[in-house]
C-alpha positions as CSV (number, residue, x, y, z in Angstrom):
1,M,0.0,0.0,0.0
2,P,1.2,3.6,-0.6
3,S,2.7,5.4,2.3
4,S,0.7,8.6,1.6
5,P,-2.5,8.9,-0.5
6,I,-1.5,12.4,-1.5
7,N,1.7,11.2,-3.2
8,V,-0.4,8.7,-5.2
9,L,-3.4,10.8,-6.1
10,A,-1.3,13.8,-7.0
11,R,-0.3,11.9,-10.2
12,H,-3.9,12.4,-11.4
13,L,-3.3,16.2,-11.5
14,E,-0.8,16.6,-14.3
15,H,-2.5,19.9,-15.1
16,V,-2.3,21.1,-11.4
17,T,0.8,22.7,-10.0
18,V,1.2,22.0,-6.3
19,T,3.2,24.9,-4.9
20,D,3.9,23.4,-1.5
21,P,4.0,19.6,-1.9
22,L,3.4,17.5,1.2
23,I,6.2,15.7,2.8
24,D,6.3,11.9,2.6
25,L,4.7,10.2,5.6
26,P,5.9,6.7,5.8
27,D,4.0,5.7,8.9
28,L,0.6,7.0,7.7
29,P,-2.1,4.4,8.1
30,T,-4.6,3.9,5.3
31,L,-7.9,5.7,5.4
32,A,-9.8,2.5,6.0
33,E,-7.5,1.7,9.0
34,V,-8.1,5.2,10.5
35,L,-11.9,4.9,10.2
36,D,-11.8,1.3,11.5
37,A,-10.7,2.8,14.8
38,V,-14.1,4.6,15.2
39,P,-16.3,2.8,17.8
40,D,-18.7,0.5,15.9
41,P,-22.3,0.9,17.3
42,R,-23.5,-2.4,15.8
43,S,-23.8,-5.7,17.6
44,R,-21.0,-8.0,16.8
45,Q,-23.5,-10.7,15.8
46,G,-24.7,-10.3,12.2
47,R,-22.2,-7.7,11.0
48,R,-21.8,-8.1,7.3
49,Y,-19.6,-5.0,6.6
50,R,-16.4,-3.9,8.2
51,L,-16.8,-0.4,9.5
52,G,-13.5,1.1,8.3
53,P,-13.8,0.1,4.6
54,L,-17.5,0.9,4.5
55,L,-16.8,4.5,5.7
56,A,-13.8,4.8,3.5
57,L,-15.9,3.8,0.4
58,S,-18.6,6.3,1.6
59,L,-15.9,9.0,1.6
60,L,-14.8,8.1,-1.9
61,A,-18.4,8.3,-3.0
62,V,-18.6,11.8,-1.7
63,L,-15.3,12.6,-3.3
64,N,-17.0,11.5,-6.6
65,G,-19.8,13.9,-6.0
66,A,-22.4,11.7,-4.2
67,T,-24.8,14.1,-2.4
68,S,-27.2,11.6,-0.7
69,L,-27.3,8.2,1.0
70,V,-28.9,6.7,-2.1
71,R,-26.1,7.8,-4.3
72,I,-23.5,6.7,-1.8
73,T,-24.9,3.1,-1.7
74,R,-25.3,3.1,-5.5
75,F,-21.7,4.0,-5.8
76,I,-20.5,1.3,-3.4
77,N,-22.6,-1.4,-4.9
78,G,-21.2,-0.4,-8.3
79,Y,-17.7,-1.6,-7.5
80,D,-16.4,-5.0,-8.8
81,P,-17.3,-7.8,-6.3
82,D,-13.6,-8.9,-6.1
83,L,-12.4,-5.4,-5.3
84,R,-15.1,-5.0,-2.6
85,A,-14.0,-8.3,-1.1
86,R,-10.4,-7.1,-1.1
87,A,-11.5,-4.0,0.7
88,G,-13.1,-6.1,3.4
89,L,-16.7,-6.0,2.3
90,P,-18.9,-8.9,1.1
91,G,-18.3,-9.3,-2.6
92,T,-21.8,-10.3,-3.6
93,A,-24.2,-8.8,-1.0
94,R,-25.6,-5.4,-1.9
95,L,-25.6,-2.7,0.6
96,A,-29.0,-1.2,1.4
97,T,-29.5,2.6,1.8
98,S,-31.4,2.0,5.0
99,T,-28.6,-0.1,6.4
100,L,-26.0,2.7,5.8
101,G,-28.4,5.3,7.1
102,R,-28.9,3.5,10.4
103,L,-25.2,3.0,10.8
104,L,-24.4,6.7,10.2
105,A,-27.2,7.8,12.6
106,R,-25.7,5.7,15.4
107,L,-22.0,6.6,15.0
108,D,-20.2,8.5,17.7
109,G,-19.9,11.9,16.0
110,D,-17.1,13.1,18.3
111,A,-15.0,10.0,17.6
112,F,-15.6,10.2,13.9
113,D,-14.6,13.9,13.8
114,T,-11.5,13.2,15.9
115,A,-10.4,10.4,13.5
116,T,-11.0,12.4,10.3
117,C,-9.6,15.7,11.6
118,N,-6.5,14.0,13.0
119,Y,-6.0,12.3,9.6
120,L,-6.1,15.6,7.8
121,A,-3.9,17.2,10.5
122,I,-1.2,14.5,9.9
123,L,-1.4,15.2,6.2
124,T,-0.9,18.9,6.7
125,T,1.9,18.6,9.2
126,D,5.0,20.5,7.9
127,A,8.5,19.2,8.3
128,P,9.9,19.8,11.8
129,P,11.2,23.4,12.0
130,T,14.9,23.9,12.2
131,S,16.3,25.4,15.4
132,S,16.5,29.2,15.3
133,P,18.0,31.7,17.6
134,Y,14.8,33.7,17.1
135,P,11.9,31.4,18.0
136,S,9.6,34.4,18.3
137,R,10.0,34.9,14.6
138,A,8.7,31.4,13.6
139,P,6.1,31.4,10.9
140,L,2.5,31.7,12.0
141,S,-0.6,30.0,10.5
142,G,-4.2,31.2,10.5
143,L,-6.9,29.0,12.1
144,A,-10.5,30.2,11.5
145,V,-13.2,29.3,13.9
146,D,-16.8,29.5,12.7
147,G,-20.1,27.7,12.8
148,K,-22.6,26.4,10.2
149,T,-26.2,25.2,10.5
150,L,-27.2,22.2,8.4
151,R,-30.5,23.6,7.3
152,G,-31.7,20.3,5.7
153,S,-31.4,18.6,9.1
154,R,-34.4,20.4,10.5
155,T,-36.8,18.0,12.3
156,A,-40.5,18.3,13.1
157,D,-39.8,20.1,16.4
158,G,-37.7,22.7,14.6
159,T,-34.3,21.4,15.8
160,T,-31.4,21.7,13.4
161,V,-27.8,20.4,13.6
162,H,-25.3,23.3,14.1
163,L,-21.5,22.6,13.9
164,L,-18.6,24.6,15.0
165,A,-15.3,24.0,13.2
166,A,-11.7,25.1,13.2
167,I,-10.3,25.5,9.6
168,R,-6.7,26.2,8.5
169,H,-6.5,29.3,6.4
170,D,-3.9,27.9,4.0
171,T,-5.4,24.5,3.1
172,Q,-9.1,24.9,4.0
173,T,-8.8,21.6,6.0
174,V,-11.0,21.1,9.1
175,V,-8.8,20.2,12.0
176,A,-11.5,20.1,14.7
177,Q,-15.3,20.1,14.8
178,R,-18.0,19.9,17.4
179,Q,-21.8,19.8,17.4
180,I,-23.5,22.6,19.3
181,E,-25.9,21.3,21.9
182,A,-29.6,22.0,21.4
183,K,-30.8,25.3,23.0
184,S,-27.2,26.5,23.3
185,N,-24.9,28.5,21.1
186,E,-21.3,28.5,19.8
187,I,-19.7,30.3,22.7
188,P,-19.6,27.4,25.2
189,A,-18.2,25.1,22.5
190,F,-15.2,27.4,21.6
191,T,-12.8,26.3,24.2
192,P,-13.6,22.5,24.0
193,L,-13.2,22.8,20.2
194,L,-9.6,24.1,20.6
195,S,-8.7,22.2,23.8
196,H,-7.0,19.3,22.0
197,L,-5.1,21.4,19.4
198,D,-1.6,22.6,19.6
199,L,-2.0,26.3,19.1
200,T,1.8,27.1,19.1
201,G,2.4,29.2,16.0
202,A,-1.3,29.6,15.3
203,V,-3.4,32.8,15.0
204,V,-7.0,32.0,15.8
205,T,-9.4,34.2,13.9
206,A,-13.0,34.5,14.7
207,D,-16.0,36.8,14.2
208,A,-17.4,39.1,16.9
209,L,-19.5,36.4,18.5
210,H,-16.3,34.8,19.9
211,T,-14.6,38.0,21.0
212,Q,-14.8,36.8,24.6
213,H,-12.4,37.3,27.5
214,D,-12.3,33.6,28.3
215,H,-11.5,32.7,24.7
216,A,-8.6,35.1,24.6
217,R,-7.2,33.7,27.8
218,H,-7.5,30.1,26.6
219,I,-5.7,30.8,23.3
220,N,-2.9,32.7,25.1
221,A,-2.5,29.9,27.7
222,A,-2.2,27.4,24.9
223,G,0.6,29.3,23.3
224,G,-1.3,30.8,20.4
225,H,-2.4,34.3,19.3
226,Y,-5.8,35.6,18.5
227,L,-7.3,38.1,16.0
228,F,-10.9,38.9,16.8
229,I,-13.4,41.2,15.2
230,V,-15.0,43.6,17.6
231,K,-18.7,44.7,17.4
232,G,-21.5,45.8,19.6
233,N,-21.5,42.6,21.7
234,Q,-18.4,44.1,23.5
235,P,-19.7,47.7,23.8
236,T,-17.0,49.0,26.0
237,L,-14.2,47.6,23.9
238,H,-15.9,48.7,20.7
239,R,-16.3,52.2,22.0
240,R,-12.6,52.3,23.1
241,L,-11.5,51.1,19.7
242,K,-13.6,53.7,17.8
243,A,-12.1,56.4,20.1
244,L,-8.5,55.7,19.1
245,P,-6.7,58.4,17.0
246,W,-7.3,56.8,13.7
247,R,-7.2,60.0,11.7
248,E,-3.6,60.5,12.9
249,A,-2.6,56.9,12.3
250,V,-0.6,56.1,9.1
251,L,-2.0,53.8,6.5
252,N,-0.3,50.4,7.0
253,D,-1.8,48.4,4.1
254,R,-4.0,48.9,1.1
255,T,-5.4,46.4,-1.4
256,D,-7.4,47.0,-4.5
257,E,-9.2,43.9,-6.0
258,Q,-11.8,43.4,-8.7
259,D,-13.7,40.2,-8.9
260,H,-17.3,38.9,-9.2
261,G,-18.5,42.1,-10.8
262,R,-17.3,44.4,-8.0
263,R,-14.3,46.4,-7.0
264,E,-13.2,46.4,-3.3
265,I,-10.6,48.7,-1.8
266,R,-9.4,47.7,1.7
267,R,-7.4,50.2,3.9
268,M,-5.9,49.0,7.1
269,K,-4.5,51.0,10.0
270,I,-2.9,49.7,13.2
271,C,-2.7,51.3,16.6
272,T,-0.5,50.0,19.4
273,V,-3.1,49.4,22.1
274,R,-3.2,51.5,25.2
275,P,-2.5,49.6,28.5
276,D,-6.1,50.2,29.7
277,L,-7.8,48.5,26.8
278,P,-10.3,46.2,28.5
279,F,-9.5,42.9,26.8
280,P,-7.0,40.2,27.9
281,H,-3.6,40.1,26.3
282,A,-4.6,42.7,23.6
283,A,-1.5,44.2,22.0
284,Q,-2.7,46.0,18.9
285,A,-6.0,47.5,17.6
286,I,-6.9,47.4,13.9
287,Q,-9.2,49.4,11.7
288,V,-10.2,48.2,8.3
289,K,-12.2,50.3,5.9
290,R,-13.8,48.4,3.0
291,R,-15.0,50.4,0.0
292,R,-17.0,48.2,-2.3
293,T,-18.4,49.3,-5.7
294,D,-20.9,47.0,-7.6
295,H,-20.2,47.4,-11.3
296,R,-23.7,46.3,-12.3
297,T,-25.6,48.8,-10.1
298,G,-22.9,51.4,-9.6
299,K,-23.7,51.4,-5.9
300,T,-20.8,52.1,-3.5
301,T,-20.8,51.0,0.2
302,I,-18.2,51.8,2.8
303,V,-17.9,49.6,5.9
304,T,-15.5,50.1,8.9
305,V,-14.5,47.0,10.9
306,Y,-12.5,47.0,14.1
307,A,-10.4,44.1,15.4
308,V,-8.1,43.4,18.3
309,T,-5.1,41.0,18.3
310,S,-2.6,39.6,20.8
311,L,0.2,39.8,18.2
312,P,2.8,42.2,19.4
313,P,4.0,45.0,17.0
314,G,6.6,43.7,14.5
315,R,5.7,40.1,15.0
316,I,4.5,39.9,11.4
317,T,4.4,42.3,8.5
318,H,1.4,44.6,7.9
319,A,0.7,42.7,4.7
320,Q,0.6,39.4,6.6
321,L,-1.7,40.8,9.2
322,A,-4.1,42.0,6.5
323,A,-3.9,38.6,4.9
324,L,-4.9,37.0,8.2
325,I,-8.0,39.2,8.4
326,R,-9.0,38.3,4.8
327,G,-8.0,34.7,5.3
328,H,-10.7,34.2,8.0
329,W,-13.2,34.0,5.2
330,C,-11.8,30.8,3.9
331,V,-14.4,29.2,6.2
332,E,-17.1,30.9,4.0
333,V,-15.5,29.4,0.9
334,L,-15.7,25.9,2.5
335,H,-19.3,26.4,3.5
336,H,-20.1,27.6,0.0
337,I,-18.6,24.5,-1.6
338,R,-20.5,22.2,0.7
339,D,-23.8,24.0,-0.1
340,V,-23.3,24.4,-3.9
341,T,-21.1,21.4,-5.0
342,Y,-22.4,18.9,-2.4
343,R,-25.9,20.4,-1.9
344,E,-25.6,20.2,1.8
345,D,-28.5,22.5,2.6
346,A,-30.7,20.4,0.3
347,S,-29.9,17.2,2.1
348,R,-32.8,15.6,4.0
349,V,-30.6,13.4,6.2
350,R,-32.0,14.1,9.7
351,T,-31.7,11.0,11.9
352,G,-29.2,10.8,14.8
353,T,-25.7,11.8,14.0
354,A,-26.0,11.1,10.3
355,P,-26.2,14.8,9.3
356,R,-23.0,15.5,11.2
357,V,-21.2,12.5,9.8
358,M,-22.2,13.5,6.3
359,A,-20.9,17.0,6.9
360,S,-17.6,15.5,8.1
361,L,-17.3,13.3,5.0
362,R,-17.7,16.4,2.9
363,N,-15.0,18.2,4.9
364,L,-12.7,15.2,4.5
365,A,-13.4,15.0,0.7
366,I,-12.7,18.8,0.3
367,G,-9.6,18.6,2.5
368,L,-8.1,15.7,0.5
369,A,-8.9,17.4,-2.8
370,R,-7.2,20.6,-1.6
371,L,-4.1,18.8,-0.4
372,I,-3.8,16.8,-3.6
373,G,-3.7,20.1,-5.5
374,W,-7.2,20.8,-6.8
375,T,-8.2,24.4,-6.7
376,N,-11.7,23.7,-8.2
377,I,-13.6,21.2,-6.1
378,A,-16.4,20.8,-8.7
379,A,-13.7,19.8,-11.3
380,A,-12.3,17.3,-8.8
381,T,-15.7,15.6,-8.3
382,D,-16.1,15.5,-12.1
383,H,-12.7,13.9,-12.5
384,Y,-13.2,11.2,-9.8
385,R,-16.7,10.4,-11.0
386,S,-15.2,9.7,-14.5
387,H,-12.1,8.0,-13.1
388,P,-13.2,6.0,-10.0
389,A,-10.1,3.9,-10.1
390,D,-8.0,7.0,-9.3
391,A,-9.9,7.6,-6.1
392,L,-9.6,3.9,-5.1
393,Q,-5.9,4.4,-4.6
394,L,-6.8,6.2,-1.3
395,L,-7.4,2.7,0.0
396,G,-4.3,1.3,-1.6
397,F,-6.2,-0.6,-4.3
398,T,-5.9,-0.7,-8.1
399,T,-8.4,-2.1,-10.5
């Protein structure tokens, strides 16, 4: 079996240039082995399908563009019986959609997310850094925290599944995910989400909902930095930021971009925070003015956004700081792909943990495609739908 699925599948992308290829990972287990470690909720008696290979083939079905349980089972049943037998599944018995649905609904969502997120984290691990006399200058990576509601999971009593995830800016891979408890919100789940992650060298970005004192303290204690948007939910902090002498501050960064029928000019100013700023470990305040012109309507809107960060002055360049602010919206790109390419909001999977597991399979499929080198996920699904043998190499099999 191949040591790393990325090295194998990257051969399918002769037209894609991978600017930062992954290192070889000789001890990486196969995807089926990783998923086989997830607790199996079924009784030992009467099991016809091994859990790991079944979940791995389900992932490959999603990678091929399957958007429903029916399409996933159709994909799995379409494989050659000999190949399915080699994967650890019965070669002749056909998998029923109801069987797969019951299994996904009973899986331990936390265990499944831990297995898949750890797998992606291993794939995205950089080579060990060389010793440096200036450790405070080590490169930083952005980690966006944001939530998403699975709208199609709404039950008769109005309950929907809401997930909070941590996503790397650079690869759009989900490295942690938790389900929000019913009648709660994202705030209590923030610290548990990050508690098992090594935040050394990470800058956690989040919207105003997570601009909380406890969140800032947790990130600092874990060795990371934060970059939080500040709005009216922190009125005192927001008022102090607005009162800073922005007119006298120099312009630190300016970008001018045209895309999607609009032009957006972003101007960023930075103020070294005064000692009495009422937020833990705050080191700098940021003002971003966005001037957006819609070419179709000619309408121009100007929005001013304030942020606070624990990054000390000079830790990174102004351009890198501006990139971290923009990079937070990688999470919106991920959500857009799940909704448009994988039709997540149109999914009617509602039972048990099945909605969460399906979302995790989509995260894993997108993450693998990104790490392989695909920049267009819709093109990736088209490729693997037409060349299913290529995707099979994730399991170490050839047809």
